[in-house]
C-alpha positions as CSV (number, residue, x, y, z in Angstrom):
1,X,-33.7,48.3,16.6
2,X,-30.8,50.0,15.3
3,X,-28.9,49.3,11.9
4,X,-25.8,47.4,13.8
5,X,-28.2,45.1,15.6
6,X,-30.4,44.6,12.4
7,X,-27.4,43.4,10.3
8,X,-26.3,41.6,13.2
9,X,-29.7,39.6,13.4
10,X,-30.2,39.3,9.4
11,X,-26.5,37.7,9.5
12,X,-27.2,35.3,12.2
13,X,-30.8,34.4,10.2
14,X,-28.9,33.7,7.3
15,X,-26.1,31.6,9.0
16,X,-28.8,29.4,10.7
17,X,-30.2,29.2,7.3
18,X,-27.1,28.1,5.8
19,X,-26.4,25.6,8.6
20,X,-30.0,23.9,8.4
21,X,-29.4,23.2,4.7
22,X,-26.0,22.2,5.6
23,X,-27.1,19.7,8.1
24,X,-30.2,18.4,5.8
25,X,-27.8,17.7,3.2
26,X,-25.8,15.9,5.5
27,X,-28.6,14.3,6.6
28,X,-28.4,11.6,3.9
29,X,-27.7,8.4,5.1
30,X,-25.8,6.3,2.7
31,X,-26.5,2.4,2.1
32,X,-23.3,0.4,1.8
33,X,-23.4,-3.5,1.3
34,X,-21.1,-5.8,2.3
35,X,-21.3,-9.4,2.2
36,X,-18.5,-11.6,4.1
37,X,-17.7,-15.4,3.4
38,X,-17.5,-16.3,7.4
39,X,-19.3,-15.8,10.3
40,X,-20.5,-12.4,12.4
41,X,-17.6,-13.6,15.0
42,X,-15.2,-14.9,12.7
43,X,-15.1,-11.4,10.3
44,X,-15.3,-9.4,13.5
45,X,-11.8,-8.1,13.1
46,X,-11.9,-7.4,9.8
47,X,-15.2,-5.9,9.8
48,X,-13.9,-3.2,12.4
49,X,-11.1,-2.2,10.5
50,X,-13.3,-1.2,7.5
51,X,-15.4,0.7,10.0
52,X,-12.7,2.2,11.6
53,X,-11.5,3.4,8.1
54,X,-15.0,4.8,7.2
55,X,-15.5,6.8,10.4
56,X,-11.8,8.3,10.0
57,X,-13.3,9.7,7.2
58,X,-16.6,11.1,8.5
59,X,-18.6,8.1,8.0
60,X,-20.7,7.5,11.0
61,X,-23.4,4.1,11.5
62,X,-26.7,5.6,12.2
63,X,-26.2,9.2,11.3
64,X,-24.8,9.4,7.7
65,X,-24.0,5.4,7.1
66,X,-26.3,2.2,7.3
67,X,-24.1,-1.1,6.9
68,X,-26.0,-3.5,5.0
69,X,-24.2,-6.6,6.0
70,X,-24.6,-10.4,5.1
71,X,-22.7,-13.4,6.2
72,X,-22.2,-16.5,4.3
73,X,-21.6,-18.6,7.6
74,X,-18.5,-20.4,5.9
75,X,-20.3,-21.3,2.8
76,X,-18.5,-19.5,-0.3
77,X,-21.2,-20.9,-2.6
78,X,-23.6,-18.5,-1.1
79,X,-21.8,-15.3,-1.6
80,X,-23.6,-14.9,-5.5
81,X,-27.0,-15.0,-3.7
82,X,-26.1,-12.6,-0.8
83,X,-24.6,-10.0,-3.5
84,X,-27.9,-10.5,-5.3
85,X,-29.9,-10.1,-2.4
86,X,-27.9,-6.6,-1.6
87,X,-28.5,-5.2,-4.9
88,X,-32.3,-5.9,-4.8
89,X,-32.1,-4.0,-1.6
90,X,-30.7,-1.0,-3.5
91,X,-27.7,-0.2,-1.6
92,X,-25.5,2.8,-3.1
93,X,-22.4,0.9,-3.2
94,X,-20.8,-2.2,-2.6
95,X,-17.8,-3.5,-0.9
96,X,-15.8,-6.6,-1.7
97,X,-13.8,-7.9,1.0
98,X,-11.9,-10.2,-1.2
99,X,-12.0,-11.5,-5.0
100,X,-15.2,-13.9,-4.1
101,X,-17.3,-11.1,-3.3
102,X,-16.1,-8.8,-6.0
103,X,-16.8,-11.3,-8.9
104,X,-20.2,-12.1,-7.1
105,X,-20.9,-8.5,-7.1
106,X,-19.8,-7.8,-10.6
107,X,-22.2,-10.9,-11.8
108,X,-25.0,-9.3,-9.7
109,X,-24.8,-5.6,-10.9
110,X,-23.2,-3.6,-13.8
111,X,-24.5,-0.3,-12.4
112,X,-23.9,0.0,-8.2
113,X,-20.4,0.8,-7.6
114,X,-18.1,-1.6,-6.3
115,X,-15.3,-1.2,-3.8
116,X,-12.5,-4.1,-3.5
117,X,-11.0,-3.7,-0.1
118,X,-8.2,-6.7,0.0
119,X,-8.5,-7.6,-3.5
120,X,-5.3,-9.7,-5.2
121,X,-4.6,-9.4,-9.2
122,X,-7.9,-8.5,-10.2
123,X,-7.2,-8.2,-13.8
124,X,-6.2,-11.8,-14.3
125,X,-9.4,-12.2,-11.9
126,X,-11.3,-10.9,-14.9
127,X,-12.4,-7.9,-12.6
128,X,-11.0,-4.9,-14.3
129,X,-9.6,-3.9,-17.5
130,X,-6.4,-2.5,-16.0
131,X,-5.1,-1.2,-12.5
132,X,-5.0,2.4,-14.6
133,X,-8.0,2.5,-15.8
134,X,-10.4,-0.2,-14.1
135,X,-13.5,0.4,-16.7
136,X,-17.0,-0.8,-15.7
137,X,-18.2,-0.2,-11.8
138,X,-15.0,-1.7,-9.9
139,X,-12.1,-0.1,-8.3
140,X,-10.4,-0.1,-4.9
141,X,-7.3,-1.8,-3.6
142,X,-5.0,-5.0,-4.0
143,X,-2.7,-7.2,-1.5
144,X,-1.1,-8.6,-4.5
145,X,1.6,-11.7,-3.6
146,X,4.2,-10.7,-5.9
147,X,7.2,-13.2,-6.9
148,X,9.3,-10.9,-5.1
149,X,7.1,-11.0,-2.0
150,X,6.9,-14.4,-2.1
151,X,11.3,-14.7,-2.3
152,X,11.4,-12.3,0.5
153,X,9.0,-14.7,2.6
154,X,10.9,-17.4,2.0
155,X,14.5,-15.9,2.6
156,X,13.6,-14.1,5.9
157,X,12.0,-17.8,7.2
158,X,15.5,-19.6,6.0
159,X,17.6,-16.8,7.7
160,X,15.9,-17.3,11.1
161,X,16.1,-21.3,10.6
162,X,18.7,-22.2,8.5
163,X,18.4,-25.5,8.7
164,X,15.1,-25.1,7.2
165,X,14.2,-27.4,4.4
166,X,10.3,-27.8,3.9
167,X,8.0,-25.5,4.1
168,X,4.2,-25.3,4.2
169,X,2.4,-23.0,2.1
170,X,-1.0,-22.2,3.4
171,X,-3.2,-20.5,0.8
172,X,-6.7,-18.3,1.7
173,X,-8.6,-19.3,-1.5
174,X,-11.0,-16.8,-0.8
175,X,-8.4,-14.4,-2.1
176,X,-5.9,-16.0,-4.2
177,X,-6.6,-18.4,-6.9
178,X,-3.9,-21.0,-6.8
179,X,-2.8,-21.5,-10.4
180,X,-0.3,-23.2,-12.0
181,X,2.0,-20.5,-12.8
182,X,1.2,-19.1,-8.9
183,X,2.8,-22.5,-8.0
184,X,5.5,-22.5,-10.3
185,X,6.5,-18.7,-9.2
186,X,6.4,-20.3,-5.5
187,X,8.6,-23.5,-6.1
188,X,11.2,-21.4,-8.1
189,X,11.7,-19.0,-5.6
190,X,11.8,-22.0,-2.6
191,X,14.4,-24.3,-5.3
192,X,16.7,-20.7,-5.6
193,X,16.7,-21.2,-1.3
194,X,17.3,-24.9,-1.4
195,X,13.6,-25.1,0.1
196,X,10.9,-28.1,-0.8
197,X,7.3,-26.6,-0.7
198,X,4.0,-28.0,-0.6
199,X,0.3,-26.2,-0.7
200,X,-2.2,-26.4,1.6
201,X,-5.4,-24.8,0.6
202,X,-8.4,-23.2,2.8
203,X,-11.7,-21.9,1.9
204,X,-13.5,-21.8,4.9
205,X,-12.3,-22.0,8.7
206,X,-12.5,-25.7,9.1
207,X,-10.3,-26.2,6.3
208,X,-7.3,-24.9,8.7
209,X,-7.5,-27.8,10.8
210,X,-7.3,-30.0,8.3
211,X,-4.6,-28.6,6.7
212,X,-2.6,-28.4,9.6
213,X,-2.9,-32.2,10.2
214,X,-1.4,-32.6,6.4
215,X,1.2,-30.1,7.7
216,X,2.3,-32.2,10.7
217,X,2.1,-35.6,8.6
218,X,4.4,-34.3,5.9
219,X,6.6,-32.8,8.4
220,X,7.0,-29.3,7.3
221,X,9.2,-27.2,9.3
222,X,7.7,-23.9,9.0
223,X,4.7,-22.2,7.6
224,X,4.1,-19.5,4.8
225,X,0.3,-18.1,5.6
226,X,-0.6,-16.5,2.3
227,X,-4.0,-14.8,1.5
228,X,-6.1,-12.4,3.0
229,X,-9.9,-12.0,4.7
230,X,-10.2,-15.8,5.8
231,X,-6.6,-15.7,7.2
232,X,-7.0,-12.8,9.2
233,X,-10.5,-14.5,10.4
234,X,-8.6,-17.4,11.5
235,X,-5.1,-15.9,12.8
236,X,-5.9,-17.2,16.2
237,X,-6.7,-20.7,15.5
238,X,-3.6,-20.8,12.7
239,X,-0.9,-19.5,15.2
240,X,-2.2,-21.7,17.8
241,X,-2.0,-24.5,15.6
242,X,1.7,-23.8,14.3
243,X,2.6,-23.4,18.0
244,X,1.4,-26.6,19.1
245,X,3.7,-28.0,16.4
246,X,6.2,-25.8,17.1
247,X,6.1,-24.2,13.6
248,X,8.1,-20.9,12.7
249,X,5.0,-18.6,11.0
250,X,5.5,-16.0,8.6
251,X,2.3,-13.9,7.5
252,X,1.7,-11.4,4.6
253,X,-0.7,-9.5,6.9
254,X,0.4,-7.2,10.3
255,X,-2.8,-8.1,11.8
256,X,-1.6,-11.8,12.5
257,X,1.0,-10.8,14.4
258,X,-1.2,-10.0,17.7
259,X,-2.3,-13.4,17.8
260,X,1.4,-15.0,17.9
261,X,2.7,-14.9,14.7
262,X,6.7,-15.2,14.4
263,X,7.0,-12.9,11.4
264,X,5.3,-10.9,9.0
265,X,6.5,-8.9,5.7
266,X,4.4,-6.9,3.7
267,X,1.6,-4.3,3.3
268,X,-1.0,-3.5,6.0
269,X,-4.6,-4.4,6.0
270,X,-5.6,-1.3,8.0
271,X,-3.7,0.9,5.5
272,X,-5.6,-0.8,2.6
273,X,-9.1,-0.4,4.9
274,X,-8.4,2.9,4.9
275,X,-7.4,3.5,0.9
276,X,-10.8,1.8,0.3
277,X,-12.8,3.8,2.7
278,X,-11.3,6.7,0.9
279,X,-12.7,5.4,-2.7
280,X,-16.0,4.5,-0.9
281,X,-16.2,8.6,0.2
282,X,-15.3,9.7,-3.6
283,X,-17.8,7.4,-5.2
284,X,-20.6,8.8,-2.8
285,X,-19.7,12.0,-3.7
286,X,-19.7,11.7,-7.5
287,X,-16.8,9.9,-8.9
288,X,-16.9,6.9,-11.4
289,X,-15.3,3.7,-10.3
290,X,-14.0,3.3,-14.2
291,X,-11.9,6.6,-13.6
292,X,-10.4,5.6,-10.1
293,X,-7.0,3.8,-10.5
294,X,-7.1,0.7,-8.4
295,X,-4.5,1.2,-5.9
296,X,-1.7,-1.1,-4.8
297,X,0.4,-1.2,-1.6
298,X,3.6,0.8,-1.7
299,X,4.3,0.5,1.8
300,X,5.8,-2.9,3.4
301,X,6.9,-3.7,6.8
302,X,9.0,-6.4,9.0
303,X,7.3,-7.2,12.1
304,X,8.9,-9.8,14.4
305,X,7.7,-11.4,17.9
306,X,10.3,-12.1,20.1
307,X,7.4,-13.8,22.6
308,X,6.8,-16.2,19.8
309,X,10.4,-16.8,19.2
310,X,11.3,-17.7,22.7
311,X,8.4,-20.0,22.8
312,X,9.7,-21.9,19.8
313,X,13.2,-21.9,21.1
314,X,14.6,-19.5,17.9
315,X,17.4,-16.9,18.2
316,X,16.4,-14.2,15.5
317,X,19.6,-13.3,13.9
318,X,20.8,-9.8,14.7
319,X,20.7,-9.4,10.6
320,X,17.1,-10.0,10.3
321,X,16.4,-7.8,13.9
322,X,18.2,-5.1,12.2
323,X,16.0,-4.7,9.1
324,X,12.5,-4.7,11.5
325,X,10.1,-2.1,11.4
326,X,8.7,-3.2,14.8
327,X,9.8,-5.8,17.0
328,X,6.8,-7.5,19.6
329,X,9.1,-8.0,23.2
């Protein structure tokens, strides 16, 4: 064998060993634990968002990732036991779709890293010390409902329906704590626009039907849907009930628009899932949750569904249409 051929063989051998070593290292299968409040069927769309986000950054189930999932079957009181079970299974990291799971995860472990996917006001909820320096083993992404966001939601509803007087606020309590201060903010913003608001609470899917029965009997003229995972899981049901009662709807999540919501203003749940997946990746590569600032949405968009407007016999003013980032024809 001449020298050139020998060098080529040696180089090929070195490359082969390096690739084999890399393959062995990448052969690590990480175990990610996640508990859902709902059922496998009702949480399918949310789970798909998170799976897609993980896949986009290189985590593929069955190759380098195992998702260890549990479902509370619409019984939020089961979440603490499910989180404790995931901890006993020695998962490498826990993902919390909402505050309900994040709080239960925090009670279950101070060691396993926890990533919020769609958290809300985690400082007030007692999950972290501060947004910039979370401390402990929790970080992630928030989808906060701010006073400014509430005001924008109500203002847009008023612009689309100028004679609007009564608005029902449907709160997803798996994500939001409906405190007296939150109620006051909502009522203050409504009062500035000459609106009266009533609050309706939902913890599980069956609460949605009851809420709309009350919304109908109390003659609300529009519905503002606020919250997180439960709302996304129930988006088809919510929009069907609203259309049946001929009620314009405003959502804080774009994902609800495909199901027939009238308008949406707020951040994207898909973007938040992507940010959470990036944090999962960083932590699995050695980053400490305490050192990763909690991410807050910076991009907000207005989406209008003209098909739903036509079904409701509503004309969207050009001044509103002109501000839309996306219009569904």
